[in-house]
GUVOKOL-367190 format. One record per residue (C-alpha): residue number from 1; residue in three letters; x, y, z. Coordinates in steps of 0.25 Angstrom, whole numbers, plus 5000, padded with zeros to 4 digits. Example, Ala and Ser with C-alpha at 12.3 -4.5 7.8 and 13.67 -1.06 7.14 Angstrom:
<pts>
seq|type|x|y|z
1|ALA|5049|4982|5031
2|SER|5055|4996|5029
</pts>
This chain:
<pts>
seq|type|x|y|z
1|MET|5427|5663|5543
2|ASP|5413|5662|5546
3|THR|5407|5674|5544
4|VAL|5404|5682|5532
5|GLN|5403|5698|5533
6|ILE|5393|5707|5523
7|TRP|5397|5721|5521
8|ASP|5392|5733|5514
9|VAL|5405|5735|5501
10|LEU|5398|5749|5500
11|ASN|5401|5755|5517
12|GLY|5410|5743|5521
13|GLU|5400|5741|5532
14|LYS|5398|5724|5538
15|ILE|5384|5722|5535
16|GLN|5382|5707|5541
17|THR|5390|5696|5547
18|ILE|5385|5683|5546
19|LYS|5393|5673|5555
20|GLY|5393|5657|5558
21|LEU|5389|5653|5543
22|CYS|5399|5642|5541
23|GLY|5408|5639|5553
24|GLU|5420|5640|5556
25|LEU|5426|5627|5548
26|TYR|5422|5631|5535
27|ASP|5424|5642|5525
28|PRO|5418|5656|5527
29|PRO|5406|5659|5519
30|GLN|5407|5665|5504
31|PRO|5398|5676|5505
32|ILE|5392|5681|5491
33|PHE|5382|5690|5488
34|LEU|5370|5686|5479
35|ASP|5365|5699|5477
36|ALA|5362|5715|5479
37|LYS|5352|5710|5490
38|ASN|5365|5707|5500
39|VAL|5363|5692|5502
40|VAL|5375|5684|5504
41|ALA|5377|5670|5501
42|LEU|5388|5660|5510
43|GLU|5393|5647|5511
44|CYS|5401|5638|5516
45|PRO|5410|5630|5508
46|ARG|5417|5619|5518
47|SER|5404|5617|5526
48|GLY|5400|5606|5516
49|LYS|5386|5607|5519
50|GLY|5386|5618|5508
51|ILE|5377|5629|5514
52|VAL|5374|5641|5507
53|ASN|5369|5653|5515
54|GLY|5362|5666|5510
55|TRP|5363|5679|5520
56|SER|5356|5692|5520
57|VAL|5366|5703|5521
58|THR|5358|5714|5529
59|ASP|5353|5703|5540
60|ALA|5363|5691|5539
61|THR|5350|5681|5540
62|ALA|5351|5670|5531
63|ILE|5344|5669|5516
64|LEU|5345|5656|5512
65|LYS|5353|5643|5516
66|ARG|5354|5632|5507
67|ILE|5362|5618|5511
68|PHE|5369|5610|5499
69|GLY|5371|5596|5507
70|ASN|5387|5592|5509
71|THR|5389|5601|5495
72|THR|5400|5613|5498
73|ILE|5398|5625|5491
74|SER|5410|5632|5487
75|ARG|5405|5642|5482
76|ILE|5393|5650|5480
77|VAL|5391|5661|5466
78|PHE|5381|5671|5464
79|GLU|5377|5672|5448
80|GLY|5369|5685|5447
81|ASP|5365|5684|5434
82|LYS|5357|5673|5437
83|ASP|5353|5676|5453
84|GLN|5360|5662|5457
85|VAL|5370|5656|5466
86|THR|5378|5644|5461
87|LEU|5384|5635|5473
88|LEU|5396|5628|5467
89|GLU|5400|5615|5474
90|ASN|5415|5613|5479
91|PRO|5421|5603|5469
92|ARG|5421|5589|5476
93|LYS|5427|5577|5472
94|VAL|5422|5562|5468
95|GLY|5431|5549|5468
96|PRO|5443|5544|5466
97|TRP|5439|5536|5454
98|ILE|5449|5527|5448
99|THR|5460|5539|5442
100|PRO|5456|5538|5427
101|ASN|5467|5531|5417
102|THR|5460|5535|5407
103|PRO|5450|5546|5409
104|TYR|5439|5547|5399
105|THR|5426|5557|5403
106|ILE|5418|5563|5413
107|GLN|5405|5567|5413
108|PHE|5392|5569|5420
109|LEU|5378|5564|5416
110|ASP|5366|5570|5416
111|ASN|5360|5565|5430
112|GLY|5373|5573|5436
113|ASP|5382|5561|5438
114|LEU|5398|5562|5432
115|THR|5403|5551|5425
116|PHE|5418|5547|5423
117|VAL|5422|5536|5412
118|GLN|5436|5533|5414
119|ARG|5446|5519|5411
120|ASP|5453|5511|5420
121|ASP|5463|5503|5419
122|GLN|5459|5493|5410
123|LEU|5454|5504|5401
124|ARG|5440|5499|5404
125|ASN|5431|5511|5406
126|MET|5425|5517|5418
127|ALA|5411|5525|5421
128|CYS|5409|5531|5435
129|ILE|5396|5538|5438
130|ILE|5399|5547|5450
131|LYS|5387|5555|5457
132|PRO|5384|5568|5463
133|ASN|5388|5560|5477
134|GLY|5401|5556|5472
135|GLN|5398|5542|5472
136|ALA|5402|5533|5460
137|ASN|5401|5522|5452
138|CYS|5409|5517|5440
139|SER|5408|5504|5431
140|GLU|5420|5499|5422
141|ASP|5417|5496|5406
142|THR|5406|5508|5408
143|ILE|5404|5519|5398
144|LEU|5396|5533|5398
145|GLY|5388|5532|5386
146|THR|5384|5545|5378
147|ASP|5369|5543|5383
148|GLU|5375|5545|5398
149|GLN|5372|5530|5399
150|PHE|5383|5521|5407
151|TYR|5387|5507|5397
152|THR|5394|5497|5404
153|TYR|5402|5488|5393
154|ALA|5406|5474|5392
155|TRP|5414|5464|5381
156|LYS|5407|5453|5378
157|ASP|5418|5443|5368
158|ASP|5419|5452|5357
159|CYS|5408|5463|5360
160|ILE|5406|5476|5371
161|GLU|5391|5479|5377
162|PHE|5387|5489|5383
163|TYR|5377|5489|5394
164|ARG|5371|5501|5401
165|GLY|5374|5504|5414
166|PHE|5385|5499|5423
167|THR|5384|5484|5421
168|VAL|5385|5473|5410
169|SER|5369|5468|5411
170|GLY|5358|5466|5402
171|SER|5359|5469|5388
172|PRO|5370|5477|5381
173|VAL|5365|5491|5376
174|TYR|5377|5490|5364
175|SER|5387|5479|5360
176|VAL|5397|5479|5351
177|CYS|5406|5470|5347
178|TRP|5420|5470|5342
179|LYS|5434|5467|5350
180|GLY|5442|5476|5360
181|TYR|5433|5487|5364
182|PHE|5436|5499|5373
183|VAL|5424|5508|5374
184|ASN|5426|5522|5373
185|ALA|5413|5528|5372
186|LEU|5399|5525|5371
187|ASP|5389|5533|5364
188|PRO|5375|5526|5365
189|ILE|5369|5539|5359
190|ASN|5374|5537|5345
191|SER|5375|5522|5347
192|LEU|5390|5523|5348
193|LEU|5402|5517|5352
194|PHE|5416|5522|5354
195|TYR|5428|5511|5356
196|THR|5440|5507|5354
197|ALA|5447|5494|5351
198|PRO|5459|5494|5360
199|SER|5472|5491|5352
200|SER|5479|5477|5357
201|GLY|5495|5474|5356
202|GLY|5499|5489|5354
203|ASN|5493|5488|5338
204|ALA|5487|5502|5336
205|ASN|5480|5497|5325
206|LEU|5472|5488|5335
207|SER|5464|5497|5341
208|ASN|5452|5503|5336
209|SER|5443|5514|5339
210|VAL|5429|5514|5334
211|VAL|5415|5520|5336
212|ILE|5406|5512|5332
213|GLY|5390|5509|5332
214|LEU|5383|5504|5342
215|GLU|5371|5501|5332
216|ASN|5368|5487|5325
217|ASN|5376|5490|5315
218|ARG|5389|5494|5324
219|SER|5394|5504|5314
220|ARG|5408|5510|5316
221|ILE|5407|5525|5316
222|ALA|5423|5527|5316
223|GLU|5436|5517|5317
224|SER|5450|5519|5320
225|LYS|5459|5508|5319
226|GLY|5472|5511|5328
227|SER|5465|5521|5337
228|GLU|5458|5522|5350
229|ILE|5447|5531|5356
230|GLU|5452|5540|5365
231|LYS|5440|5549|5369
232|VAL|5425|5551|5364
233|ALA|5417|5564|5367
234|PHE|5404|5566|5364
235|SER|5396|5579|5359
236|GLY|5385|5581|5371
237|ASP|5374|5579|5361
238|LYS|5380|5566|5355
239|THR|5383|5570|5343
240|LEU|5397|5570|5342
241|ALA|5409|5562|5346
242|ALA|5423|5567|5345
243|VAL|5434|5554|5347
244|CYS|5448|5554|5350
245|ARG|5454|5542|5341
246|ARG|5468|5539|5345
247|LEU|5479|5530|5340
248|GLY|5478|5518|5347
249|GLY|5487|5508|5350
250|VAL|5500|5507|5354
251|LEU|5505|5523|5363
252|HIS|5507|5534|5352
253|PHE|5515|5543|5358
254|ASP|5514|5554|5348
255|VAL|5498|5555|5346
256|VAL|5497|5569|5344
257|ASP|5485|5572|5332
258|LYS|5489|5556|5328
259|ASP|5474|5554|5334
260|LYS|5460|5558|5329
261|LEU|5449|5565|5334
262|VAL|5436|5560|5327
263|LEU|5422|5567|5329
264|ILE|5411|5560|5326
265|ASP|5396|5562|5323
266|LEU|5389|5552|5331
267|SER|5375|5554|5326
268|GLN|5380|5551|5312
269|LYS|5389|5541|5317
270|THR|5402|5548|5310
271|VAL|5416|5554|5312
272|ILE|5414|5569|5306
273|TYR|5429|5573|5309
274|GLN|5441|5568|5314
275|GLN|5454|5574|5317
276|SER|5469|5571|5321
277|PHE|5471|5571|5339
278|THR|5478|5568|5351
279|CYS|5469|5558|5357
280|LEU|5479|5554|5369
281|ASN|5476|5552|5384
282|MET|5460|5556|5382
283|PRO|5459|5568|5375
284|MET|5450|5578|5379
285|MET|5436|5583|5371
286|VAL|5423|5587|5373
287|LEU|5412|5590|5363
288|THR|5400|5601|5364
289|LYS|5386|5596|5368
290|ASP|5384|5598|5351
291|GLY|5396|5593|5346
292|SER|5400|5604|5339
293|LYS|5415|5607|5347
294|LEU|5425|5600|5353
295|ILE|5436|5604|5362
296|ALA|5446|5594|5365
297|ALA|5462|5593|5371
298|TYR|5470|5595|5360
299|GLY|5484|5585|5360
300|TYR|5498|5588|5355
301|ILE|5511|5587|5359
302|GLY|5517|5596|5368
303|LYS|5529|5601|5377
304|TYR|5528|5589|5387
305|GLY|5520|5579|5376
306|TYR|5506|5579|5373
307|THR|5496|5590|5379
308|TRP|5482|5592|5380
309|HIS|5482|5609|5381
310|LYS|5476|5613|5366
311|LEU|5462|5613|5365
312|LEU|5453|5608|5352
313|ILE|5441|5616|5351
314|MET|5434|5611|5337
315|ASN|5421|5610|5330
316|THR|5416|5598|5328
317|THR|5409|5602|5313
318|PRO|5416|5605|5300
319|PRO|5427|5611|5298
320|PHE|5430|5605|5311
321|GLN|5434|5619|5315
322|LYS|5446|5618|5328
323|LYS|5454|5626|5338
324|ILE|5466|5622|5346
325|PHE|5469|5629|5359
326|ASP|5480|5629|5368
327|ILE|5472|5631|5383
328|GLY|5484|5634|5390
329|CYS|5486|5621|5401
330|ASP|5497|5612|5398
331|ASN|5487|5601|5396
332|PHE|5473|5599|5399
333|ASN|5466|5587|5405
334|ALA|5450|5587|5402
335|LEU|5439|5598|5398
336|THR|5425|5598|5397
337|LEU|5415|5610|5392
338|SER|5405|5616|5401
339|PRO|5390|5610|5398
340|ASP|5385|5622|5391
341|GLU|5398|5624|5384
342|SER|5403|5636|5388
343|PHE|5415|5633|5393
344|LEU|5427|5622|5392
345|VAL|5435|5616|5404
346|VAL|5449|5611|5404
347|ALA|5457|5604|5415
348|CYS|5471|5608|5413
349|ASN|5483|5599|5417
350|ASP|5487|5610|5428
351|GLY|5475|5610|5436
352|THR|5466|5620|5428
353|LEU|5452|5620|5426
354|ARG|5450|5629|5413
355|LEU|5437|5634|5406
356|LEU|5438|5637|5392
357|ASN|5430|5643|5381
358|PRO|5426|5630|5372
359|ASP|5428|5639|5360
360|THR|5440|5646|5362
361|ALA|5447|5640|5373
362|ALA|5450|5652|5382
363|GLU|5450|5650|5395
364|ILE|5439|5656|5404
365|TYR|5441|5652|5418
366|ARG|5453|5644|5423
367|GLN|5450|5634|5437
368|PRO|5465|5630|5443
369|ASN|5470|5619|5453
370|ILE|5460|5609|5449
371|ASP|5466|5596|5444
372|PRO|5476|5594|5436
373|ASP|5471|5579|5433
374|LEU|5459|5581|5427
375|TRP|5454|5570|5416
376|GLY|5440|5575|5415
377|LEU|5431|5587|5414
378|ALA|5414|5586|5414
379|PHE|5403|5596|5417
380|SER|5389|5592|5423
381|LYS|5379|5594|5413
382|ASP|5374|5606|5419
383|GLY|5389|5612|5422
384|THR|5387|5614|5436
385|MET|5398|5603|5440
386|LEU|5413|5599|5434
387|ALA|5419|5586|5435
388|MET|5435|5584|5434
389|ALA|5438|5570|5434
390|SER|5453|5572|5440
391|ARG|5464|5559|5436
392|ARG|5467|5559|5450
393|GLY|5453|5550|5452
394|PHE|5444|5561|5456
395|ILE|5433|5568|5450
396|SER|5428|5583|5456
397|VAL|5414|5589|5452
398|TRP|5416|5605|5453
399|ALA|5403|5614|5454
400|VAL|5404|5624|5441
401|GLN|5402|5639|5442
402|THR|5400|5641|5429
403|ALA|5389|5633|5429
404|LYS|5376|5639|5425
</pts>
């Protein structure tokens, strides 16, 4: 159990036996050859100490020993073209959290923290910051701005006031007066607020989705009566927003292609495109960094009701060419683009995680037995970690082998 034997593959003779590497309670070491110089690296996955050793094949002398604190290394991958070794951590879980009643967003910040926003039973935005050690701080009536700053808001008479940070103190940085706000997204970079004035008494005509400027003139960029903003996605450079706007008020059962997908040029503050869409149940969509492409779940009526196993890939410049692909799972729950945009990750409700070509939707790789109840996916900015948020109230953070 705790030995590694090194053999000459040409003549079949055993060269060396290395014992006592990890102890009887741990997995057997997993050797890999680093290069033609016959150096082998070993690991102890269950040690809880993340011990990685390098040994000489010829005389079993130690070449290196690294201890990675309490990090358990699950695999070592040697990338010969880069002449380097990548250490992959075991996935770790943080939580449990309040089970998301309405999943909203999950993302990594520039400083490495992980954050997610969800809505509680009273439809209040609840923002949480998760530190690398798993500790979390959550705050009600808080939303993450496009500038990666958190803003807490409060109603005062018929006005809503935004304060930077997690408390309502000092002077508000923004104040907008209108009755019945529900905050969907805040874009301080372009001074825009996306919100819904909820319906009253089941009358759809009293529900309004609005995009409004935060400057002194409070200009309205887009407004639609009888609708609610269901989802807002921003391009990485914050020049474009994709808004999914569904029918508001009373519950509509036949909603396929009756909602609207709206593209807004944030710098020019104008609507540049809209089409019929399906926005029920928090649509999944993502824009590329430069905003040139939109990738979204495409809903339609299937054999057992509404399904989302088709994928829309659309250019966001005229003539707005688009393609719809069937990716082969009954329904998918979440999607995200890798930081270098080389592949798209899709979580299917069969528990598989699928890596797709973001241009053709062709499957590159499939990882089974992940989680059938995922609602959110997010890459760290450097692409080394993938966070997966489950409806069961946990977030799992995985090391990514394909990271550069």
